[in-house]
C-alpha positions as CSV (number, residue, x, y, z in Angstrom):
1,X,-25.8,44.6,97.6
2,X,-26.6,47.5,100.0
3,X,-28.8,46.8,103.0
4,X,-31.1,49.7,103.3
5,X,-33.3,50.0,106.4
6,X,-35.0,53.4,106.3
7,X,-37.7,54.2,103.8
8,X,-37.1,57.9,103.8
9,X,-33.4,57.5,102.9
10,X,-32.4,58.9,99.5
11,X,-31.7,55.8,97.4
12,X,-30.0,57.8,94.7
13,X,-27.1,58.2,97.2
14,X,-26.7,54.4,97.3
15,X,-27.3,53.9,93.6
16,X,-24.6,56.5,92.7
17,X,-21.9,55.3,95.0
18,X,-18.6,55.2,93.1
19,X,-16.9,51.9,92.5
20,X,-15.9,49.4,89.9
21,X,-19.3,47.7,89.8
22,X,-22.6,49.5,89.7
23,X,-25.2,48.6,92.4
24,X,-27.7,46.2,91.0
25,X,-30.0,45.6,93.9
26,X,-31.3,47.3,97.1
27,X,-32.8,45.2,99.9
28,X,-35.1,46.8,102.4
29,X,-35.0,45.1,105.7
30,X,-38.6,45.6,106.9
31,X,-38.2,43.8,110.3
32,X,-38.7,47.0,112.2
33,X,-41.9,48.0,110.4
34,X,-45.1,47.1,112.2
35,X,-47.3,48.4,109.3
36,X,-47.4,50.8,106.4
37,X,-49.9,53.7,106.3
38,X,-50.6,55.7,103.1
39,X,-47.7,58.0,103.8
40,X,-45.3,55.1,104.2
41,X,-46.6,53.4,101.1
42,X,-46.1,56.6,99.1
43,X,-42.6,57.1,100.5
44,X,-41.7,53.5,99.7
45,X,-43.3,53.7,96.2
46,X,-41.2,56.8,95.5
47,X,-38.0,55.2,96.8
48,X,-38.7,51.9,94.9
49,X,-39.5,53.7,91.6
50,X,-36.2,55.7,91.4
51,X,-33.9,52.7,91.5
52,X,-36.1,50.8,89.1
53,X,-35.7,53.6,86.6
54,X,-31.9,53.0,86.9
55,X,-32.4,49.3,86.5
56,X,-31.7,48.6,90.1
57,X,-33.8,45.8,91.6
58,X,-35.6,46.5,94.9
59,X,-36.5,43.7,97.4
60,X,-38.1,43.6,100.8
61,X,-37.0,41.2,103.5
62,X,-38.5,40.2,106.8
63,X,-41.9,41.9,106.3
64,X,-44.5,41.1,108.8
65,X,-47.9,39.8,107.8
66,X,-49.4,43.3,108.3
67,X,-46.7,44.9,106.1
68,X,-47.2,42.2,103.5
69,X,-51.0,43.0,103.6
70,X,-50.3,46.7,103.3
71,X,-47.9,46.2,100.4
72,X,-50.4,44.0,98.6
73,X,-53.4,46.3,99.1
74,X,-51.4,49.4,98.3
75,X,-50.4,47.8,94.9
76,X,-46.7,48.1,95.7
77,X,-46.2,44.4,96.0
78,X,-47.4,44.0,92.4
79,X,-45.1,46.8,91.3
80,X,-42.0,45.3,93.0
81,X,-42.9,41.7,92.1
82,X,-44.0,39.0,94.6
83,X,-40.7,37.3,94.1
84,X,-39.0,40.3,95.6
85,X,-40.7,39.9,99.0
86,X,-38.4,37.5,100.9
87,X,-38.3,35.8,104.4
88,X,-34.8,36.8,105.4
89,X,-32.1,39.3,104.5
90,X,-29.7,36.5,103.4
91,X,-32.5,35.0,101.2
92,X,-33.1,38.5,99.7
93,X,-29.4,39.1,99.0
94,X,-29.0,35.7,97.3
95,X,-32.3,35.9,95.3
96,X,-31.7,39.4,94.1
97,X,-28.2,38.6,93.0
98,X,-29.4,35.6,91.0
99,X,-32.6,37.2,89.6
100,X,-32.4,41.0,89.4
């Protein structure tokens, strides 16, 4: 599990890291986000789509109520799956390992 905290990061870098086990999940720690505007939603959608195409699960931890609202109304929450929005990073790591 890679903890990934910046939306604009290139997730392909993390997904392609060499090692014996391929990365199966990416957890976005959204604690530092106060909200998501259209540009942020588009960036997050792009970053969440690429790993999904590689069968890497994406989860979001510690999203504020406003970020949750923005994810829901930007249709990204439905794309990710409501069960991939989690209260804590530890909960996200555990949940995404169990149910990719």
